N, C-alpha and C positions, 0 to 999 in steps of 0.2 A: 036513368044511368047513361044513356048515349049521349043526351047532351052534355053532361058533365064530363064523359070522357072526350067529346069532341073540343070543349072548353079547355081543357087541360093539354089537348095536342095541339090547340091554336097557340096558346101561350109558350109552348116548348119550340114551335116552328117560329115563333117569333123571336125566341131567343137566338135560335140557329141563325137566322136571316143577319142578326146583329152581331155574329161570330162572337156571341157570349154565353153559349150553352155549357153549362158545367157537366163533366163526366168524371166518373171515380176512375183512379189509378191504382195498382199495386205491382209489388215485385220488382221495385225499380233497383237495377244494380249500377246506377249513377253514383258518383261521388256526391256524397250529400251538402247540397248548400242551400236547402229549402226548407229543413225542419226546424222546429223550436227547441230540440235536443241540444241546446248550448254548450253543455259540460260533457255530454256524452253519456249521461247517466243511464239513459235507456238501453244502451248496448254494453253497459260495464260489467264484467265480468265479476270484479269485485263486489260490486252492489249487489249482483244476482246471488253471490255466495252469502253476503250478510242477511239478505231477505230469507234465503233457505233457513239459515240458521236461527234465525228470529221466529219463523213458522214452526220450526222443529222444537223450539224451547218452550212454546206455547202450545202443548199436546191437548189441551181441552178447546181449542179453537174449532169452530164450524166454518163448512165451506160457504154457506151464505149467511146473512145477518138475521133473516127470518121475518123481518119487519121495520117497520118505521122507528126511530129513537125512542119515539113517545110511546111505542107500545113494547115491542121486542127486542128492538135493533140497538139498543143501547149497551153499552159495555164500560167498565173502569178502564179497559185498554183505551178505548176512544177519548175519555175524558182526560185521561193521563196524557195522551198525545195532544190534545188540545192545549192542556197547560204547558207541556214541553214546546210545542211551536211559539205560543205566545210569548214564553220567555225568551225564546231565540229571537224573536223580533221586537222585544222591549215592549210588550204589550201587557194591559191587565188582565185580558181574557180573550178566548177566542172560540167559535163555533164554526164545526166542520160542515162543509157541503159536499154535495155529489160531484159537483162541476163548479168552474169558474161562472159559467152561464147561470146556474142555479142560484149561485151566491148573489149575483147582480139582480136577478129576477127577485131574489127574496128581499134584498135590500129596498129596491126603489119601487117595490109593489106594495110595501107594509111600512115603512117607516115615513115618507111624504104623506102628509094628510090634505083634506080637499081645500083647505086654506092656504096650504103651503104653495112654494115656488121652487122649482128645480131649474138651475142653470147648468148646461151641460155643454163641453168642449165639441164643436161640431164632429170632431173625429173621435169620439169615444166608441168603446165596441157596441156592438150590434145587442149584446146582452143588457146593457145598460139602457139603451134605447127601447128594447122591448119591456124592460121592468118598468120604465117610465111610463110607457101607453098603458099599462095594468095599474097605475097609481090614479088617485082622483086629484092629483095636484096639477096646477099650471105648470108649462116647461117651455123654456126658451134656450134656444143655443147660443154661444157666443163664438167669435172667430178663434180659430185654433192657436191656443198659446197666446191670445192677444190681453195682454193686462188692461189695456186702457178699453177694450170692449167689454171684459168682465166688469169692470169698475162702472162703466156706463150702466149695464144691466144690473149691478148691485144698487146703484143708486135709485133706479126705477123701482126696483123691490123693497125698498128700505122697511125694516120693521116697524110695524104700527102696533103701540101698547094698547091693550085692551083691560079694563079694570077687571079682575077677578078671573081672568083668561090667559092662557098663553100668548104672546104676541105671534105674529105670522112668522114662520120659520121658512129660510131659504137655505135650501142645500146647493151645494156646488158640486159637481161630478166631472172628475178628469183621470186620466191614465197617467201615471209617471213616467212610462215608456210606451210610445205608441205604436201600436202592432202593424201598420200599414205604412208607416213612415220611419220609425225608429228613432225619433227625435224625443226629447225629455221636455215634460212640463216645467215651468218655472214655480216650483212647488211653494219656495220660501215667500216669494211675492205674493202667490196667491193666499197663502196661510195669513199673512198680515192683511190682504184686503179682505178676507173673510172676518177675521177677528175686528176689524174697522167697522165693517157694517152688519156686525151680528150673525153671520152665515156660518154654516157648517160646512167642511168640506170632508168629501169621500174619496179616496184615492185607490184606483185599480192599480196594481202592482204586478200584474201578471208577467210582463216582459222584464221586471227588475228583479224577479225573486231569484234568489242564487246567482245573480250576475252583479248588482250593485251593492255598494257596501263592503266592508272590508271582509266579512264573512258570509256575504251573499243575502244581507237582511232586507235589501231594497233601499230605494231611495229617501224614503221616511226616516228611517233610522240614518242612512248616511248624512242626512241633512240636519238632523237632531230635531224632528218634528214631531216626535212619537204622540207627545201629550197634546198637540194641537190641532190634530184631526179627529173627525168623529168615528170614522171606521177606514180601515185598510182590506183590500181582498188580495191575498196570495195564492196562487194557483200551484198545483203539484204536478201538472202535464207538461210542463215545458222544461226548465232547466233541471227539475228534479226527476224528470223521467217516469213520472208516476201518474196518478190521477186524482181528480178531486181539488177541493179549496177549502180555505178558512177565512172567516170574517174575522178581522181583529178590532177590538175597540174595549170599551168599558163592561164592566159586569151587567150594567143596565142595558147596554146594546145587546149583549149575547142573550141576556133573559128575555128582551123584547120580541129578537127574531126567533126564539124558541116557541114565542106565544102567537106570534103574528105572520111569520114569514111562510107562506103556503108551500113554496118548493123545498122547505125544510120539513114540514109537518107532514105532508102527504105524500112522501116518497120512501121507498125502502132504503134502508141506511147502507153505506158501503161496507162489503164483507170485511173480515179480519186481515185476509191476504194483502188487500188495498190498504189498510191502516198501516200493516207491518211494512208494506213497501215506503209508504211515506215517512216512517219513524227511520229507517235504516238510510234514505236518501238524506234526510236533515242530517244524523249522525255522521254519514260520509262526508257531506258537505262541510260540517265543522271539524272534521278531522284533517282535511286535505285542501288548504288554501290556494295550493299551485294551480289547481283547475281554472280558478277565476283569473289567476294572473295570467296563464296560458292564453285564455280566451282573449284578454285585453292586448296581449302582445299581437295576436292574429287579426284582431280589428285594427290595430295601428299598423301593421305590415300591409294590409289591404288599402288602406287610405294612403299610405307610402305609395304604393304601386299603381295606384289609378292616375292616369294622365291627367293634365289639365283639362283639355277639350271633354273628356269624359266626366271629371269632377264637376263641370258646369251644369251637367244633365243630373246630378245627384242631389237628394234631398239631405242637407246637413244632419249627421247622426254620429254621436259617440257611443252608440250601443252596438250589439251584435247584429242588429238589422240595418242593412245598407241598402238603399233603393235608387234606381237609374229610371229616370221618368222618360218614357217613349210612347208618345200621345197615339192613341188608337188601337183597338183590340187587334185588329189584322197584324198590325207593326210589331207589335211587342210579343205577340204571340210566334210570328215568324223569328224575331232575335232569340227568342227562348228556346224555340226548336234547334236552332243553329249551334246554341251551347250546349243543350242536351245531347246533340250529334257529335259534340267533343267529348263526352262522358261525363259532364257536370250537371248535377240537377238543380236547375234554377227555373222558377216558376213566374210565369206571367201573371200580375194582378189586374184584372180588366174591369172596364165598366159593366155592370153596376156596383161592385164590390168597392171600387174609388170613382170619383167624378169621372164624366167623361172629359178627355184632354189630359188627365192625370194618370194614365195607366202606367204601369212601371214593372221591372223586374225586382222582385222582391228577393234579396240575397241574404242569407242566414249565415253568418260564420260560427263556427265551432272551435272547442279547444281542441279537438282532434283531427281539424283540417290541416294538413302539413302546408311548409312553406311552398314546396313546387305545386302543389294544387293550387294555392291561393294566387300564385306568380302565373301559371298558367290560364288560370280563369281572367283574370286582369287582362290579360294579352287577347285573348278570345272576344272580351268583352269590347276592347279598343278597336278589334278588327270589324266586328258585326255592327256597330253603332255609328262608324265614321259616315 
């Protein structure tokens, strides 16, 4: 045990020496410019009231789900919610997972087979990468949002027909909106490439859910690509202010994941209160489109107020995620600290979360941020990054 403790301590000391040691914080009283609560749902009194009413209406519900969905944790309420969400996103079917991480682990550890190949954008979520590691498939990255590089990889992995057997499958994994850059994938071009080379596209919509599309349906629906992707992952813990995720696709995809996705099979199901929160969040989103419009206005205001010098340091983005690149862990931490001392909660994203030299301030805009807060933040950013 002593040897293991020493090895763990050494790893932590190395992180400390690199100025990249992670620590938990809580009880922040600063103005929120760092959370994924894009529409303010997690703090909404209206949504809290809707959830209370939904729970009260279902008097037979239990505190816990009691087991996995394949044993005792399933319910008509959960299956009805899956159908409700699938309809909202114009999908044939859906399967709820306990988190977006679980959903990606489930997809990428079970669908790709030993003879298959996974091509993934180099900036995809860690959960996708971890799922890929659990699969038996070959996997190669392609340059971020680079259509030419993706086509090069697709050509190299072209399908080979085998008599009496399925041809080799190629799966392409992307995010519709990237969590650490805030930019969007060229989904239409990617779909066309996948169709040309017989590949299947899987899209993680975590940071597009509730934000993109007329009603928050995500970028796949916004672009009219619903029937041209194999699966989509929508998470509930960001703009919807709840917890969990759903994989959308065909009935075949849903049934396959029920049978083969270990992160679904071998985990206790979400409890009723979580399911009720998700349903109420979707209903609230559907009832008030002004929240999405308000967020877009604040993104536009932020981009308008950013000076030209600071704009040159920013990653191009039309999403709620706006990033200022400040190379070096120590330097980006110092700028973040200065902004926090001014009352604004902006966090530094450091290596190894992002590549060395690409450290950045990750600024998340919300529908509840005021014009004065955004103006003061941009002024402080300009002063600290000169």
